[in-house]
N, C-alpha and C positions, 0 to 999 in steps of 0.2 A: 811293437807290443808294449802296452802300458804297464807300468809297474804298479803293484797293489800296495806297495809300501808308502805310507804317508810321508810327506816332506819333513814334517816336524815330529818330534817325539811327544807323545801324549802323557804329560805328567799329570793331567787331570783326567784320569780314567780310574774306574773302581778297581780294576785288576792291578793297576800300578800301586794304589794305596794299600790294597789288601796284601799284595806281594811284599811291599816294604814292611808292613806290620808283621807278617809271618817271619820275615828275615830277622826283624828286631826281637821278636819273642824267641825265636830259635837261638839267637845270640845270647840272650839272657839265660835261657835254659842251659846253654853250653857253659857259660861262666859259672853258674850255680853247680853244675855237674862236675866241673873240674875241682871244686872244693871238697868233694866227697873223698872219704878215705879209700885206700887201695884194697881193703878187705883182707881176708885170709889168703896167704900165699898158697898156690897149688894149681890144680887143673881147672879151677872155676873161673868164671868171668868176673871181672871187678864190679863192684856195686854201681859204678857210674856208666857201665857199658850201655844199658838200655836207655837211660836218659840221654846219653850222647847220641845214640842211634836215632832216637826220636827227634832230637834237636837238629840233627843233620837232615832228616826227612823234612822237617818244617822249613829249614832254610832252602832245601832244593825245591820244594813246592813253591815257596815264596819267590825264588829266583825265576822259576818258570812263569808264574803269574806276573811278576814285575816286567819281564821281557815281553810277554804277551800284551800287557797294558801299554808299554812304551811303543810297540809296533802298531797299536790300534789308533784309530782316530779319536781325538779328544771329544768328550761329551760331558755334560754336567754331572757332578757327583751326586749320588743319592743322599737323602737326609741321613745325618749321622745316627739318629735314633728315631725310629718311628714309634707310634703308640703301642703297637703289638709287642715289639721287643721290649719297650719300657715296662709294660705290664708284666711280662714274664720275668724281667730283671727284678722288679719289685717283689714279685712272688718268690723268686729264688733267694733274695736277701732275707725275706721273712722266714722262709723255710730253714735256712742256715741259722738264723738268729734264734729261733725257737725249737731247733732240732732236738735238744735234750729234754725240753719241757713237755712236748706232746708225743703221743704215740706215733711211731714211724709210719704205720699203715695209714693213719688219719692224715698226717702231714703230707705224705707222698700222694695220697688220693686227692687232697685239696690242691696241691701244686699241679698235678697232672690236669685236673679239672680247669684250673685257671689258664694253664698254657693252651689247652685245646680250645677253650672258649676264646682266648685272645687271638688265636690264629684263624678264627672264623668257623670252627666246627659248631654246628647248631642242631644236629640230629640228637634228639633226647636219648635214644637207645645207646648211641655211641658215647655220649657224655656220661651215661650211667655206667656202662660196662667197661670201657677202656681204662678209666682210672682205677676201678676196682681190680680188674685183672692185672694191671701194671703194678699196683701197690702190693697185691698178694704175691705175685711172681717175684718181685724184688725182695720182699720180706722172706719168703721161703728160700730163695737162692742164697741170701746173705746169712740167714739164721742157720739153715741146715746144710747148705752147700759149702759155705766158707767158715762156719762156726763163729760168726760175728754176733756179738750181743748188741741188739738194737734197742732204742728206747721204746718201752711199751707200757700201757696202763693195765698191768695185771695185778 
């Protein structure tokens, strides 16, 4: 019976790289979370409980991906940054840069439009309605649901 396991470990596999990155991010989050104060003494969870829980989850998922990648056959790594992700990244940086200067609804609408267009959505009806519904839903959820004051041109 032939073994399915490759003879060499695949250090050049996208799961290996992604798993290692998740472990690294989880480690940084853990270090940052350990610096948090202990909070009020009592029957409540400490303030760093959820960040530590999330970092543990990141590192566990990263370890699973890393092992999967190491046990898989090597293949060429994908491009580090393709044009679609680059366009969304530029739009995201612009969104954060001008967040306080423009209306939240307009900025969110524009960001959603750029992201949808960058990933190949070309149906006019969807390009019109999805960003409008998304920006309105987020605005209403944060303004009325969470009582967060968002930038607006009123």
